[in-house]
C-alpha positions as CSV (number, residue, x, y, z in Angstrom):
1,M,81.4,81.6,98.0
2,I,80.3,81.3,101.7
3,S,82.5,82.6,104.5
4,C,81.8,82.6,108.2
5,K,84.0,84.5,110.6
6,N,84.0,84.2,114.4
7,L,80.3,83.2,114.4
8,K,78.4,83.1,117.7
9,V,74.8,81.9,117.6
10,G,72.2,81.1,120.2
11,Y,68.6,81.1,121.3
12,E,67.7,83.6,124.1
13,E,70.3,83.0,126.8
14,K,71.7,79.7,125.4
15,I,74.7,79.9,123.1
16,I,74.8,77.0,120.7
17,I,77.8,78.0,118.5
18,E,80.7,80.0,119.6
19,N,83.6,81.4,117.6
20,L,83.1,79.3,114.4
21,S,84.8,80.1,111.2
22,L,84.6,78.3,107.8
23,N,84.8,78.8,104.1
24,I,82.8,76.9,101.4
25,K,83.8,77.0,97.8
26,K,81.5,77.5,94.8
27,G,80.1,74.2,93.5
28,E,81.0,72.1,96.6
29,V,78.6,69.5,98.1
30,V,79.2,69.8,101.9
31,S,77.6,67.7,104.6
32,I,77.5,68.8,108.2
33,I,77.4,65.8,110.6
34,G,77.6,65.3,114.3
35,P,75.5,64.2,117.3
36,N,72.1,65.6,118.1
37,G,72.3,69.1,119.6
38,C,75.8,69.9,118.4
39,G,74.6,72.9,116.3
40,K,74.3,71.5,112.8
41,S,70.8,72.9,112.0
42,T,71.6,76.1,113.9
43,L,74.6,76.7,111.6
44,L,72.5,76.0,108.5
45,K,69.7,78.4,109.6
46,S,72.3,81.0,110.3
47,L,73.6,80.8,106.7
48,S,70.1,81.7,105.4
49,R,69.7,84.4,108.1
50,M,66.7,82.5,109.5
51,I,68.6,82.9,112.7
52,K,70.6,86.0,113.2
53,P,74.0,85.5,114.9
54,V,74.8,87.1,118.2
55,S,78.1,88.2,116.8
56,G,80.4,87.4,113.8
57,D,79.8,87.7,110.1
58,I,78.5,85.6,107.2
59,Y,79.4,86.4,103.6
60,I,77.8,85.0,100.5
61,Q,79.7,85.9,97.4
62,S,81.7,88.5,99.4
63,E,78.5,90.3,100.6
64,N,77.8,90.4,104.3
65,I,74.3,89.1,104.7
66,K,73.7,91.6,107.5
67,S,73.5,94.3,104.9
68,L,71.2,92.4,102.5
69,K,67.4,92.7,102.3
70,N,65.3,89.6,102.8
71,K,64.5,89.5,99.1
72,A,68.1,89.7,98.1
73,I,69.0,86.8,100.4
74,S,66.2,84.7,99.0
75,Q,67.6,85.3,95.5
76,K,71.0,83.9,96.6
77,V,70.2,81.2,99.2
78,C,67.3,78.7,99.6
79,L,66.8,76.7,102.8
80,L,64.7,73.5,102.8
81,S,63.9,72.7,106.4
82,Q,63.0,69.3,107.9
83,H,59.3,70.2,107.8
84,N,57.8,71.7,104.7
85,D,54.0,72.2,105.0
86,A,52.4,73.4,101.8
87,P,48.6,73.2,101.4
88,G,47.9,69.7,100.2
89,D,45.6,70.8,97.3
90,L,48.4,72.7,95.6
91,T,49.6,71.0,92.4
92,V,53.3,70.4,91.8
93,E,53.3,73.2,89.2
94,E,51.7,75.6,91.7
95,L,54.1,74.8,94.4
96,V,57.2,75.1,92.2
97,Y,56.0,78.5,91.0
98,F,56.4,79.9,94.5
99,G,60.1,79.7,93.9
100,R,59.8,82.7,91.6
101,I,58.3,85.0,94.3
102,P,61.7,86.4,95.5
103,H,62.4,87.6,91.9
104,K,59.1,89.4,91.4
105,K,57.4,92.6,92.5
106,W,54.1,92.2,94.3
107,Y,52.0,93.4,91.3
108,E,53.7,91.2,88.7
109,S,51.8,88.2,87.3
110,K,53.3,85.0,86.0
111,S,55.4,85.6,82.9
112,K,56.4,83.3,80.0
113,S,59.9,83.3,81.5
114,D,58.4,82.1,84.9
115,E,56.5,79.3,83.1
116,E,59.7,78.2,81.4
117,L,61.6,78.1,84.7
118,V,58.8,76.2,86.4
119,N,58.9,73.6,83.6
120,W,62.7,73.5,83.7
121,A,62.7,72.8,87.5
122,I,60.0,70.2,87.2
123,E,61.9,68.4,84.4
124,N,65.2,68.6,86.3
125,T,63.7,66.8,89.3
126,G,62.0,64.1,87.2
127,L,58.4,65.3,88.1
128,T,57.0,66.1,84.6
129,R,54.3,63.5,84.8
130,Y,53.2,64.8,88.2
131,K,53.0,68.4,87.1
132,N,49.3,68.7,87.7
133,T,49.2,66.3,90.7
134,P,48.2,67.6,94.1
135,I,51.1,67.6,96.6
136,S,48.9,65.5,99.0
137,S,48.8,62.6,96.4
138,L,52.6,62.3,96.2
139,S,54.8,59.8,98.1
140,G,57.3,61.1,100.6
141,G,60.2,61.0,98.1
142,E,58.2,62.6,95.3
143,R,57.1,65.4,97.7
144,Q,60.7,66.1,98.6
145,R,61.5,66.3,94.9
146,A,58.8,68.8,94.5
147,Y,60.2,71.0,97.2
148,I,63.7,70.7,95.6
149,A,62.1,71.7,92.3
150,Q,60.6,74.8,94.1
151,A,64.1,75.6,95.3
152,L,65.6,75.2,91.9
153,C,62.9,77.5,90.4
154,Q,64.2,80.1,92.9
155,K,67.6,79.9,91.0
156,P,69.7,80.2,94.2
157,D,73.5,80.1,94.2
158,V,73.4,78.1,97.5
159,L,71.0,75.3,98.4
160,L,70.7,74.4,102.1
161,L,69.1,71.1,103.0
162,D,68.3,70.3,106.6
163,E,68.0,66.5,107.0
164,P,66.4,66.0,103.6
165,T,66.1,62.2,103.9
166,T,64.4,62.2,107.3
167,Y,61.2,60.0,107.4
168,L,61.9,58.6,103.9
169,D,62.2,54.9,103.1
170,I,65.7,53.8,102.1
171,S,64.9,53.7,98.4
172,Y,63.7,57.3,98.5
173,Q,66.7,58.3,100.6
174,L,69.1,57.0,97.9
175,E,67.0,58.5,95.1
176,L,67.0,61.9,96.8
177,M,70.8,61.8,97.4
178,E,71.4,60.8,93.8
179,L,69.2,63.8,92.7
180,V,71.2,66.2,94.9
181,R,74.5,65.0,93.2
182,E,72.9,65.3,89.8
183,I,71.7,68.9,90.5
184,N,75.2,69.9,91.8
185,E,77.0,68.4,88.8
186,R,74.6,69.6,86.2
187,L,73.9,73.1,87.5
188,N,77.0,73.8,89.7
189,I,74.9,74.9,92.6
190,T,76.7,74.9,96.0
191,I,74.9,72.5,98.3
192,V,75.3,72.4,102.1
193,M,73.2,69.8,104.0
194,V,72.8,68.4,107.5
195,L,72.7,64.6,107.5
196,H,72.5,62.0,110.2
197,E,73.3,59.0,108.1
198,L,77.1,58.9,108.1
199,N,77.6,56.6,105.1
200,Q,75.3,58.7,102.9
201,A,77.3,61.8,104.0
202,S,80.5,60.1,103.1
203,K,79.3,58.7,99.8
204,Y,77.6,61.8,98.4
205,S,79.7,64.7,99.7
206,D,82.8,66.3,98.5
207,R,83.5,67.5,102.0
208,L,82.4,66.8,105.5
209,I,82.2,69.2,108.4
210,I,82.1,67.3,111.7
211,M,80.7,69.2,114.7
212,K,80.5,68.5,118.4
213,S,79.2,70.8,121.2
214,G,78.9,73.8,118.8
215,E,82.4,73.5,117.4
216,I,84.0,72.1,114.2
217,V,86.2,69.2,115.3
218,S,87.2,68.1,111.8
219,D,86.8,69.4,108.2
220,G,87.9,67.9,105.0
221,C,87.1,65.3,102.3
222,P,85.7,62.0,103.6
223,K,88.9,60.0,102.9
224,E,91.0,62.5,104.9
225,I,89.0,62.8,108.0
226,I,86.8,59.6,108.5
227,N,88.7,57.3,110.9
228,K,87.9,55.2,114.0
229,E,89.3,57.9,116.3
230,I,87.2,60.7,115.1
231,I,84.0,58.6,115.2
232,K,84.8,57.5,118.7
233,K,85.5,61.0,119.8
234,V,82.3,62.5,118.3
235,Y,79.8,59.7,118.6
236,N,81.2,57.7,121.5
237,I,81.1,54.4,119.6
238,D,83.5,51.8,118.4
239,C,83.4,51.1,114.7
240,D,85.1,49.4,111.8
241,I,85.8,51.3,108.6
242,D,86.3,50.0,105.1
243,N,86.1,51.3,101.6
244,D,82.9,51.5,99.6
245,P,83.7,49.8,96.3
246,I,81.3,51.9,94.4
247,S,82.0,55.4,95.7
248,N,85.6,54.7,96.8
249,K,84.9,56.5,100.0
250,P,85.0,55.4,103.7
251,R,82.2,53.2,104.9
252,I,81.4,53.1,108.6
253,H,80.2,49.9,110.5
254,P,79.2,50.7,114.1
255,I,80.1,47.9,116.6
256,Q,79.0,49.1,120.0
257,T,78.7,52.2,122.2
258,I,81.4,53.0,124.6
259,K,80.4,52.7,128.3
260,I,81.2,55.8,130.3
261,A,82.3,55.0,133.9
């Protein structure tokens, strides 16, 4: 589904990621975790071609994204960044319709098919009663749902989420993560997200990619790779780990930072 080979990515003179390779299967929910500045968001932006790699290749469904036009990429991949700033007077319905733009020619008006897709996306994100509500009147969690509805309306094969729970209260965080799982299971969309909250990443992901200093240091399902040693190596903390009785996945309990002499 997604394949990266020998990826090197940077900004101006600074290289953030060097010689990174990975494969992501169709229908997986993958979380990229690691300390600040390790290259998580840079990798995510590279997958959408928001950032062009210095070298290396990225394939989506066996097509090298270097050879794709912007519109073709937008039909395959949707990236929701940390900061989404739509005009506050847009209604939910109007915002969601923007997801159809990559599939339309500049002179085409909204079709019956577009209207059906907008309604479908709004319904699948539980926003039907807010259809005519301005974005500015929504709570943080509702607003994030509206942006996800816009992404669904785009009908991408891959949904990229950059820290989707940032700035949300805990109830909205859990609500959003549950929605992400529902979307994946119901629609079989491949989801790759950057998360800071380790227990949410463990609970809601099929697979974790752990990064440090621009490299992948561990990659696998949470039960296989979450242990005290890897958390100590990546985050420089001591922790206890037990099993979440609901998800049956590892649950991390930080104890203290490790003092560096």
